[in-house]
C-alpha positions in Angstrom: -6.9 -23.4 8.6 -5.3 -23.5 5.0 -2.5 -20.6 4.0 -1.4 -20.6 0.7 2.7 -19.5 0.8 5.0 -18.4 -1.4 7.5 -21.4 -2.6 10.3 -18.9 -3.6 13.6 -19.5 -1.9 13.8 -16.8 0.3 10.2 -17.7 1.7 11.1 -20.7 3.3 11.5 -19.7 7.0 8.0 -18.5 6.7 6.7 -22.2 5.3 8.4 -23.6 8.1 7.3 -21.0 10.8 3.5 -21.3 9.4 3.7 -25.1 9.7 1.3 -27.2 8.8 -1.5 -25.2 7.5 0.9 -23.6 4.8 0.6 -24.9 1.5 3.5 -23.8 -0.7 2.7 -22.5 -4.1 4.0 -20.1 -6.8 2.1 -16.8 -5.4 2.2 -13.4 -6.0 2.3 -12.4 -2.6 4.1 -14.0 0.2 1.2 -15.3 1.8 -2.7 -15.4 1.1 -6.0 -17.1 1.9 -9.5 -17.1 1.9 -12.0 -15.5 4.4 -16.0 -14.8 4.6 -17.7 -11.6 3.1 -20.9 -10.7 4.0 -24.2 -12.3 2.1 -22.1 -15.6 2.1 -19.4 -14.3 -0.1 -15.5 -15.0 -0.2 -13.1 -12.9 0.1 -9.6 -13.0 -0.7 -6.5 -11.6 1.5 -3.0 -11.4 0.4 -0.1 -10.4 2.9 3.1 -9.2 2.2 6.0 -9.5 4.4 8.8 -6.8 4.3 12.1 -7.1 5.9 13.1 -3.7 6.8 15.8 -2.7 4.4 13.6 -4.2 1.3 10.5 -1.8 2.9 12.7 1.0 2.6 13.9 0.3 -0.8 10.2 0.0 -1.6 10.1 3.8 -0.2 12.3 5.1 -2.6 11.5 2.7 -5.9 7.7 2.5 -5.5 7.8 -1.5 -5.8 5.5 -1.9 -2.9 2.8 0.2 -4.4 3.2 -1.5 -7.3 2.9 -5.1 -5.7 -0.4 -3.5 -4.1 -1.7 -2.8 -7.6 -0.9 -6.1 -8.9 -2.7 -7.8 -6.2 -6.0 -5.6 -6.8 -5.9 -6.3 -10.4 -5.5 -10.4 -9.3 -8.8 -9.8 -7.0 -7.2 -9.6 -3.6 -10.1 -7.9 -1.9 -7.4 -7.1 1.7 -4.0 -6.6 1.2 -1.9 -6.6 4.3 1.9 -5.7 4.8 3.8 -6.9 7.4 7.0 -4.8 8.5 9.5 -7.3 9.8 12.6 -6.6 12.1 13.5 -4.6 15.2 13.8 -0.8 14.5 15.0 2.5 16.6 15.7 6.2 16.0 19.4 6.9 16.4 19.3 9.5 19.2 21.6 11.7 17.6 20.8 12.0 14.0 17.3 10.4 13.9 18.3 7.9 10.9 16.6 4.4 11.1 18.6 2.3 12.4 18.6 -1.9 12.4 20.2 -4.3 14.8 23.2 -5.9 13.2 25.8 -9.1 14.4 29.2 -7.4 14.4 32.5 -7.2 16.5 31.8 -4.5 19.2 34.9 -1.9 19.2 34.5 -1.6 22.5 35.0 -5.5 24.0 36.1 -6.8 20.3 33.4 -9.6 20.8 30.7 -10.1 18.5 27.6 -8.8 19.5 24.3 -7.0 18.4 25.0 -3.1 17.6 22.5 -0.9 16.3 23.3 0.6 12.7 21.6 3.0 9.9 19.6 0.6 7.6 21.0 0.7 4.0 19.7 2.9 2.2 19.9 5.3 4.6 16.6 7.1 5.8 15.3 8.8 8.4 12.9 7.5 11.3 10.3 9.9 10.7 10.0 9.3 6.9 9.8 5.2 7.6 6.9 5.7 9.8 5.4 8.5 7.7 5.5 6.1 5.3 3.8 3.1 7.2 1.3 6.0 8.1 0.5 6.6 4.4 -0.1 3.0 3.6 -2.8 2.5 6.5 -4.5 6.3 5.8 -4.2 6.8 2.3 -3.8 3.5 0.2 -6.3 1.4 2.9 -3.4 -1.4 3.1 -3.5 -3.0 6.8 0.0 -2.6 8.0 1.3 -4.6 10.6 4.8 -5.0 12.8 6.7 -8.2 13.6 9.8 -8.9 15.8 10.6 -12.1 13.5 9.2 -14.3 11.0 7.9 -16.6 14.1 6.2 -13.2 15.1 5.0 -12.8 11.1 3.9 -16.5 11.3 1.7 -15.6 14.3 0.4 -12.6 12.7 -0.3 -14.2 9.6 -2.5 -17.0 11.2 -4.2 -14.3 13.7 -5.1 -12.2 10.0 -6.7 -15.7 9.0 -9.1 -16.4 12.1 -10.3 -12.5 11.7 -11.2 -12.9 8.2 -13.6 -15.9 9.1 -16.0 -13.6 10.4 -18.1 -11.4 7.8 -17.2 -7.8 8.3 -21.0 -7.3 9.5 -20.5 -9.3 12.3 -17.3 -7.6 13.9 -19.7 -5.3 16.1 -17.0 -4.3 18.8 -16.3 -0.9 16.9 -19.5 -0.3 14.9 -20.8 1.5 18.1 -18.0 4.2 17.9 -16.4 3.9 14.3 -18.1 4.9 10.8 -16.0 4.1 7.6 -14.5 7.5 6.7 -15.6 8.6 3.0 -12.3 9.5 1.5 -10.5 8.7 -2.0 -7.4 7.2 -1.1 -4.4 6.1 -3.2 -5.9 3.9 -6.2 -4.7 0.4 -6.5 -5.8 -0.2 -9.8 -4.3 1.6 -12.9 -5.9 5.3 -13.4 -7.7 5.9 -16.9 -5.7 7.4 -19.9 -8.2 10.5 -19.6 -7.3 11.0 -15.7 -3.7 10.2 -16.5 -3.7 13.1 -18.5 -5.8 15.3 -17.0 -3.7 15.6 -13.9 -0.8 17.0 -16.2 -3.1 20.0 -17.1 -2.2 23.2 -15.6 -4.5 23.8 -12.5 -6.1 20.8 -12.6 -3.6 17.8 -10.9 -4.8 14.7 -9.5 -7.6 16.4 -7.1 -9.5 17.2 -10.0 -8.7 15.1 -12.5 -11.1 12.8 -10.8 -14.0 15.0 -11.9 -12.3 15.3 -15.3 -12.1 11.9 -15.8 -16.1 11.4 -15.0 -16.8 14.3 -17.3 -15.3 13.2 -20.5 -15.4 9.8 -21.8 -12.6 9.8 -24.0 -9.2 11.9 -24.4 -10.8 12.9 -27.7 -13.9 14.3 -25.5 -11.6 16.2 -23.5 -9.1 17.9 -26.1 -12.5 18.9 -27.9 -14.6 20.6 -25.1 -15.0 24.3 -24.6 -14.4 26.3 -22.0 -17.9 25.9 -21.3 -17.8 22.6 -21.1 -14.7 22.8 -18.9 -16.8 25.3 -16.8 -19.5 22.6 -15.9 -16.7 20.5 -14.1 -17.3 21.5 -9.9 -14.2 23.6 -8.7 -13.5 24.7 -12.2 -13.8 28.6 -12.9 -13.7 30.4 -16.1 -9.8 31.1 -16.3 -8.6 27.7 -15.4 -11.2 26.8 -17.9 -9.5 29.2 -20.5 -5.9 27.8 -19.4 -6.7 24.3 -20.2 -8.5 25.1 -23.7 -5.4 27.2 -24.6 -2.9 24.2 -23.2 -5.0 21.3 -25.3 -4.6 23.7 -28.7 -8.6 24.2 -29.0 -9.4 27.4 -30.5 -13.2 27.1 -30.2 
């Protein structure tokens, strides 16, 4: 077992927890290793651990999705996020809380007390984000109590991916991979990025637009008839888009 681990200062505790299997090195994610794909191919798996406060910041600034895109651009086949730390929902206001060592005002002794995480967020939004990572972005999400459990999870992932996907037969009797387009972990082309801003097109229809028009010029020069050839776009939408693009033909 060989697991590459980030050699940054804030990852030294993870390296220690992984033990002799860890190979510290410069890495764009916190941990990574090779797995077995079908037909004797090799898969690359990347794992990013996020402590609760850091993950909440990512919900607001989108940093985690940027990291996932970088991983994809660097040929990571499977991206995993390990959420490290205990949480609870405040029973009164529903805010996300974490245990913090502080002075208990009742006993005036040092103890673990629950406090809202910073930046402040509701438990429901936090949990929804984890669901979105899994369901929409295709990212494996794991939860751990502390760095020791994080290390155990990374080792378990390593063991899992030493078996090719086709050999994992436990779920195949009842499960088939859903056919859905999730969050793109590669940057969409320029045609799609522009098309999504057009009236009545949006992100959903922009995919069909980018498949119909090879370049932005092709899209701008397209006639109402050309736009109507795209599934889901009627005459009124096509006319509105053509007017927006300034094409008088």
